[in-house]
C-alpha atoms as a printed R data frame, in Angstrom:
    type eleno elety resid chain resno       x       y       z
1   ATOM     1    CA   MET     A     1   0.221  -4.009  16.508
2   ATOM     2    CA   GLU     A     2   1.284  -6.117  19.736
3   ATOM     3    CA   LEU     A     3   4.616  -7.100  20.802
4   ATOM     4    CA   GLY     A     4   4.197 -10.924  19.846
5   ATOM     5    CA   ASN     A     5   3.702  -9.610  16.322
6   ATOM     6    CA   ILE     A     6   6.917  -7.359  16.415
7   ATOM     7    CA   ILE     A     7   8.965 -10.189  17.700
8   ATOM     8    CA   ASP     A     8   8.058 -12.592  14.645
9   ATOM     9    CA   GLY     A     9   7.477  -9.636  12.044
10  ATOM    10    CA   ASN     A    10   6.432  -6.117  11.260
11  ATOM    11    CA   SER     A    11   3.646  -5.175   9.314
12  ATOM    12    CA   ARG     A    12   4.506  -1.518   7.935
13  ATOM    13    CA   GLY     A    13   0.993   0.201   8.078
14  ATOM    14    CA   GLU     A    14  -2.779  -0.006   8.208
15  ATOM    15    CA   TYR     A    15  -3.877   0.039   4.769
16  ATOM    16    CA   SER     A    16  -2.549  -1.921   1.885
17  ATOM    17    CA   LEU     A    17  -1.199   0.220  -1.001
18  ATOM    18    CA   ASN     A    18  -2.723  -1.930  -4.020
19  ATOM    19    CA   ASN     A    19  -2.358   0.432  -6.968
20  ATOM    20    CA   SER     A    20   1.429   0.589  -6.217
21  ATOM    21    CA   GLU     A    21   2.683   1.064  -9.801
22  ATOM    22    CA   ALA     A    22   0.557   4.111 -10.484
23  ATOM    23    CA   PHE     A    23   1.609   5.411  -6.895
24  ATOM    24    CA   ARG     A    24   5.220   4.569  -7.590
25  ATOM    25    CA   ARG     A    25   5.308   6.952 -10.661
26  ATOM    26    CA   GLU     A    26   4.062   9.773  -8.700
27  ATOM    27    CA   LEU     A    27   6.880   9.198  -6.283
28  ATOM    28    CA   ILE     A    28   9.553   8.968  -9.070
29  ATOM    29    CA   ARG     A    29   7.911  12.284 -10.615
30  ATOM    30    CA   LEU     A    30   8.791  13.625  -7.027
31  ATOM    31    CA   PHE     A    31  12.194  11.985  -7.088
32  ATOM    32    CA   ASP     A    32  13.300  13.154 -10.406
33  ATOM    33    CA   THR     A    33  12.375  16.869  -9.360
34  ATOM    34    CA   TYR     A    34  14.705  17.233  -6.236
35  ATOM    35    CA   ALA     A    35  17.333  14.533  -7.462
36  ATOM    36    CA   PRO     A    36  17.593  15.179 -11.146
37  ATOM    37    CA   GLY     A    37  20.224  12.803 -12.813
38  ATOM    38    CA   GLN     A    38  20.004  10.019 -10.003
39  ATOM    39    CA   ASP     A    39  19.033   6.668 -10.450
40  ATOM    40    CA   ASN     A    40  16.254   6.870  -7.910
41  ATOM    41    CA   SER     A    41  15.464   3.275  -8.018
42  ATOM    42    CA   TYR     A    42  15.142   3.419  -4.118
43  ATOM    43    CA   GLY     A    43  14.533   7.501  -3.754
44  ATOM    44    CA   GLU     A    44  17.417   9.785  -2.422
45  ATOM    45    CA   ARG     A    45  16.964  10.917   1.137
46  ATOM    46    CA   PHE     A    46  15.528  14.411   1.320
47  ATOM    47    CA   GLU     A    47  13.742  16.748   3.741
48  ATOM    48    CA   ASN     A    48  12.118  20.060   3.949
49  ATOM    49    CA   GLU     A    49   9.214  21.756   5.656
50  ATOM    50    CA   THR     A    50   6.721  19.985   3.497
51  ATOM    51    CA   PHE     A    51   7.750  16.416   3.302
52  ATOM    52    CA   PHE     A    52  10.546  13.677   3.738
53  ATOM    53    CA   VAL     A    53  11.728  10.834   1.801
54  ATOM    54    CA   PHE     A    54  13.583   8.129   3.732
55  ATOM    55    CA   PRO     A    55  14.836   5.096   1.678
56  ATOM    56    CA   TYR     A    56  14.415   1.760   3.079
57  ATOM    57    CA   TYR     A    57  16.740   1.072   6.019
58  ATOM    58    CA   TRP     A    58  18.793  -1.929   5.689
59  ATOM    59    CA   GLY     A    59  20.625  -1.586   9.038
60  ATOM    60    CA   GLU     A    60  20.082  -2.793  12.379
61  ATOM    61    CA   CYS     A    61  17.632  -1.766  15.179
62  ATOM    62    CA   THR     A    62  18.716   1.640  16.786
63  ATOM    63    CA   CYS     A    63  16.535   1.630  19.866
64  ATOM    64    CA   GLY     A    64  17.764  -1.716  21.700
65  ATOM    65    CA   TRP     A    65  14.724  -3.633  20.976
66  ATOM    66    CA   GLU     A    66  16.208  -6.510  19.213
67  ATOM    67    CA   GLN     A    67  19.022  -6.834  21.910
68  ATOM    68    CA   HIS     A    68  16.402  -6.522  24.751
69  ATOM    69    CA   ASP     A    69  16.323  -9.623  27.279
70  ATOM    70    CA   ASN     A    70  19.450 -10.897  25.142
71  ATOM    71    CA   GLY     A    71  17.387 -11.144  22.031
72  ATOM    72    CA   HIS     A    72  14.084 -11.944  23.809
73  ATOM    73    CA   GLU     A    73  15.479 -15.032  25.119
74  ATOM    74    CA   ARG     A    74  12.963 -15.263  27.810
75  ATOM    75    CA   ILE     A    75  10.162 -15.421  24.988
76  ATOM    76    CA   ASN     A    76  12.595 -17.980  23.008
77  ATOM    77    CA   SER     A    77  13.092 -20.310  25.741
78  ATOM    78    CA   THR     A    78   9.276 -20.583  27.032
79  ATOM    79    CA   GLU     A    79   8.154 -24.093  26.295
80  ATOM    80    CA   HIS     A    80   4.734 -25.685  27.016
81  ATOM    81    CA   SER     A    81   4.143 -27.622  30.347
82  ATOM    82    CA   ASN     A    82   5.079 -31.564  29.952
83  ATOM    83    CA   THR     A    83   1.354 -32.212  30.383
84  ATOM    84    CA   CYS     A    84   0.270 -29.999  27.911
85  ATOM    85    CA   TYR     A    85  -1.640 -31.385  24.734
86  ATOM    86    CA   GLN     A    86   1.360 -30.105  22.717
87  ATOM    87    CA   GLU     A    87   3.436 -32.502  24.266
88  ATOM    88    CA   ASP     A    88   1.091 -35.504  23.315
89  ATOM    89    CA   TYR     A    89   0.310 -33.951  19.742
90  ATOM    90    CA   TRP     A    90   3.967 -33.996  18.820
91  ATOM    91    CA   LYS     A    91   4.353 -37.483  19.809
92  ATOM    92    CA   LEU     A    92   1.454 -38.471  17.855
93  ATOM    93    CA   HIS     A    93   2.791 -36.665  14.845
94  ATOM    94    CA   GLU     A    94   6.411 -38.275  14.966
95  ATOM    95    CA   LYS     A    95   4.489 -41.753  15.179
96  ATOM    96    CA   VAL     A    96   2.296 -41.041  12.066
97  ATOM    97    CA   ASN     A    97   5.165 -39.654  10.014
98  ATOM    98    CA   ALA     A    98   6.847 -42.857  10.414
99  ATOM    99    CA   MET     A    99   3.927 -44.704   9.506
100 ATOM   100    CA   TYR     A   100   3.282 -43.225   5.864
101 ATOM   101    CA   TYR     A   101   6.340 -45.256   4.952
102 ATOM   102    CA   LYS     A   102   4.392 -48.497   5.847
103 ATOM   103    CA   LYS     A   103   0.880 -48.089   5.367
104 ATOM   104    CA   PRO     A   104  -1.396 -46.467   2.709
105 ATOM   105    CA   ARG     A   105  -1.901 -42.522   3.057
106 ATOM   106    CA   ASP     A   106  -5.719 -42.937   3.718
107 ATOM   107    CA   GLN     A   107  -5.303 -45.371   6.379
108 ATOM   108    CA   VAL     A   108  -2.823 -43.155   8.314
109 ATOM   109    CA   ARG     A   109  -4.903 -40.005   7.747
110 ATOM   110    CA   GLU     A   110  -7.787 -41.965   9.465
111 ATOM   111    CA   TYR     A   111  -5.812 -43.324  12.313
112 ATOM   112    CA   GLU     A   112  -4.332 -39.931  12.831
113 ATOM   113    CA   ARG     A   113  -7.907 -38.271  12.911
114 ATOM   114    CA   LYS     A   114  -8.893 -40.634  15.589
115 ATOM   115    CA   GLU     A   115  -6.158 -40.064  17.911
116 ATOM   116    CA   ILE     A   116  -6.419 -36.496  17.552
117 ATOM   117    CA   ILE     A   117 -10.065 -36.802  18.760
118 ATOM   118    CA   LYS     A   118  -8.798 -38.832  21.645
119 ATOM   119    CA   LEU     A   119  -6.318 -35.979  22.550
120 ATOM   120    CA   TYR     A   120  -8.807 -33.386  22.473
121 ATOM   121    CA   GLN     A   121 -10.922 -35.405  24.944
122 ATOM   122    CA   LYS     A   122  -7.957 -35.885  27.178
123 ATOM   123    CA   HIS     A   123  -6.952 -32.519  27.587
124 ATOM   124    CA   ASN     A   124 -10.921 -31.312  27.671
125 ATOM   125    CA   LEU     A   125 -10.684 -29.267  23.992
126 ATOM   126    CA   GLU     A   126 -13.233 -28.894  21.492
127 ATOM   127    CA   ILE     A   127 -13.061 -29.772  17.957
128 ATOM   128    CA   ILE     A   128 -12.907 -26.733  15.816
129 ATOM   129    CA   GLY     A   129 -15.801 -26.457  13.596
130 ATOM   130    CA   ASP     A   130 -16.399 -30.181  11.947
131 ATOM   131    CA   ASP     A   131 -12.813 -30.774  11.077
132 ATOM   132    CA   PRO     A   132 -10.470 -32.280  13.952
133 ATOM   133    CA   PHE     A   133  -7.528 -31.443  11.953
134 ATOM   134    CA   THR     A   134  -8.252 -27.613  12.105
135 ATOM   135    CA   GLY     A   135  -5.545 -25.960  14.451
136 ATOM   136    CA   CYS     A   136  -4.328 -29.496  15.713
137 ATOM   137    CA   GLY     A   137  -0.905 -28.310  15.378
138 ATOM   138    CA   VAL     A   138  -1.324 -25.371  17.566
139 ATOM   139    CA   ARG     A   139  -3.703 -26.111  20.205
140 ATOM   140    CA   CYS     A   140  -2.804 -25.785  23.923
141 ATOM   141    CA   SER     A   141  -4.047 -26.696  27.108
142 ATOM   142    CA   CYS     A   142  -1.624 -25.353  29.492
143 ATOM   143    CA   ASP     A   143  -0.616 -21.730  30.620
144 ATOM   144    CA   TYR     A   144   2.069 -21.301  27.742
145 ATOM   145    CA   GLU     A   145   0.015 -18.399  26.678
146 ATOM   146    CA   GLU     A   146  -0.361 -16.482  29.952
147 ATOM   147    CA   ARG     A   147   3.200 -17.005  30.544
148 ATOM   148    CA   ILE     A   148   4.372 -15.462  27.322
149 ATOM   149    CA   ASN     A   149   1.956 -12.551  27.803
150 ATOM   150    CA   ALA     A   150   3.488 -11.766  31.457
151 ATOM   151    CA   VAL     A   151   6.883 -11.669  29.661
152 ATOM   152    CA   LEU     A   152   5.548  -9.447  26.977
153 ATOM   153    CA   GLU     A   153   4.003  -6.959  29.674
154 ATOM   154    CA   GLU     A   154   7.422  -6.739  31.144
155 ATOM   155    CA   TYR     A   155   8.925  -5.820  27.757
156 ATOM   156    CA   SER     A   156   6.226  -3.336  27.196
157 ATOM   157    CA   LYS     A   157   7.106  -1.167  30.138
158 ATOM   158    CA   GLU     A   158  10.161   0.208  28.697
159 ATOM   159    CA   PHE     A   159   9.311  -0.267  24.787
160 ATOM   160    CA   GLY     A   160   5.480   0.042  24.988
161 ATOM   161    CA   HIS     A   161   3.083  -2.539  22.905
162 ATOM   162    CA   ASN     A   162   4.709  -1.449  19.684
163 ATOM   163    CA   GLY     A   163   7.914  -3.212  20.338
164 ATOM   164    CA   HIS     A   164  10.673  -0.806  18.745
165 ATOM   165    CA   LYS     A   165  10.476   2.750  20.138
166 ATOM   166    CA   PRO     A   166   8.957   5.355  17.721
167 ATOM   167    CA   GLU     A   167  12.512   6.903  16.973
168 ATOM   168    CA   CYS     A   168  13.942   3.342  15.768
169 ATOM   169    CA   LEU     A   169  15.105   3.709  12.260
170 ATOM   170    CA   LEU     A   170  13.480   0.304  11.315
171 ATOM   171    CA   LEU     A   171  10.042   2.081  11.889
172 ATOM   172    CA   LYS     A   172  10.661   5.302  10.106
173 ATOM   173    CA   ASP     A   173   8.214   6.221   7.331
174 ATOM   174    CA   ASN     A   174   9.717   6.304   3.922
175 ATOM   175    CA   PHE     A   175   7.506   9.017   2.696
176 ATOM   176    CA   PHE     A   176   6.016  11.264   5.073
177 ATOM   177    CA   TYR     A   177   3.763  14.480   3.988
178 ATOM   178    CA   LYS     A   178   3.752  16.957   7.104
179 ATOM   179    CA   PRO     A   179   0.637  18.898   6.559
180 ATOM   180    CA   THR     A   180  -1.644  15.876   6.800
181 ATOM   181    CA   GLY     A   181   0.481  13.102   8.540
182 ATOM   182    CA   PHE     A   182   0.351  10.876   5.413
183 ATOM   183    CA   ALA     A   183   3.037   8.237   5.505
184 ATOM   184    CA   ILE     A   184   3.812   5.252   3.473
185 ATOM   185    CA   GLN     A   185   6.552   2.573   4.274
186 ATOM   186    CA   TRP     A   186   7.528  -0.091   1.697
187 ATOM   187    CA   TYR     A   187   9.916  -2.817   1.659
188 ATOM   188    CA   LYS     A   188  13.167  -2.476  -0.050
189 ATOM   189    CA   TYR     A   189  12.178  -0.301  -3.080
190 ATOM   190    CA   PRO     A   190   9.188   2.043  -3.861
191 ATOM   191    CA   LEU     A   191   6.270   0.761  -3.371
192 ATOM   192    CA   ARG     A   192   7.178  -2.837  -2.824
193 ATOM   193    CA   ASP     A   193   4.762  -4.462  -0.289
194 ATOM   194    CA   ALA     A   194   3.696  -0.996   0.801
195 ATOM   195    CA   TYR     A   195   1.420   0.161   3.282
196 ATOM   196    CA   MET     A   196  -0.169   3.754   4.129
197 ATOM   197    CA   ASN     A   197  -1.414   5.147   7.514
198 ATOM   198    CA   GLN     A   198  -4.513   6.804   5.565
199 ATOM   199    CA   ASN     A   199  -6.432   5.176   2.836
200 ATOM   200    CA   ILE     A   200  -6.270   8.060   0.106
201 ATOM   201    CA   SER     A   201  -7.137   7.660  -3.634
202 ATOM   202    CA   LEU     A   202  -4.466   8.047  -6.550
203 ATOM   203    CA   GLN     A   203  -5.770  11.310  -7.290
204 ATOM   204    CA   GLU     A   204  -5.521  12.696  -3.746
205 ATOM   205    CA   PHE     A   205  -1.807  11.177  -3.661
206 ATOM   206    CA   ARG     A   206  -1.016  13.010  -6.874
207 ATOM   207    CA   THR     A   207  -2.227  16.453  -5.079
208 ATOM   208    CA   ILE     A   208   0.118  15.674  -2.491
209 ATOM   209    CA   ILE     A   209   3.096  14.977  -4.743
210 ATOM   210    CA   ASP     A   210   2.082  18.160  -6.521
211 ATOM   211    CA   ASN     A   211   2.271  20.045  -3.375
212 ATOM   212    CA   CYS     A   212   5.683  18.355  -2.158
213 ATOM   213    CA   ILE     A   213   6.978  19.489  -5.895
214 ATOM   214    CA   LYS     A   214   5.934  23.028  -5.441
215 ATOM   215    CA   SER     A   215   7.585  23.074  -2.022
216 ATOM   216    CA   ILE     A   216  10.748  22.579  -3.727
217 ATOM   217    CA   GLY     A   217  10.301  25.172  -6.417
218 ATOM   218    CA   GLY     A   218   9.536  22.572  -9.085
219 ATOM   219    CA   GLU     A   219   6.898  22.335 -11.791
220 ATOM   220    CA   THR     A   220   3.824  20.114 -11.394
221 ATOM   221    CA   ILE     A   221   2.060  18.527 -14.504
222 ATOM   222    CA   SER     A   222  -0.623  21.498 -14.321
223 ATOM   223    CA   ASP     A   223   2.111  23.927 -14.418
224 ATOM   224    CA   ILE     A   224   3.563  22.708 -17.752
225 ATOM   225    CA   LYS     A   225   2.225  24.309 -20.587
226 ATOM   226    CA   PRO     A   226   1.216  22.184 -23.607
């Protein structure tokens, strides 16, 4: 995960947790063991030698990344050059939007298609695939990306290529199993939009939860007699 992605949004893990409801039931079983009588909608904070649970963190960055360079001012203020394709494209975009009030949509769309092709020719850009509209709003013919990457490289000297420092609470795992390093992160409540760092099965996760419950002296499902 590169710095550019961190600035705009933070995905939370490598593997999407698709069977989240079944996994959530296993987590609630653990929550109810170490925090009986609690609501446990978000999970209570807990840690021992085997695992920890850290509920979704609602606070601010604790490592200084979000305040770095006055909130990444150099990135946010970087613009395309005035000779870039982007300048011509957005002038065309404004003109086309005004035309929709005066002419049929099909005519305007055909005019826009032809003009975009002209802009590609002017700025030595190739059509992507067979459709000139593909990527037309984000194409670039200047050194914008190189300038952005140069700033990101400076940022990375202090914060690494992942943006926030590892100790930042915004990056802290919500569930972590110490023997194997298995971790889950979720959004707001378990296990909404959840990701895990190891692609394990539900049965493997049940075994992990059983081991966590045993580590706090609780009874697992296999311990309970019929």
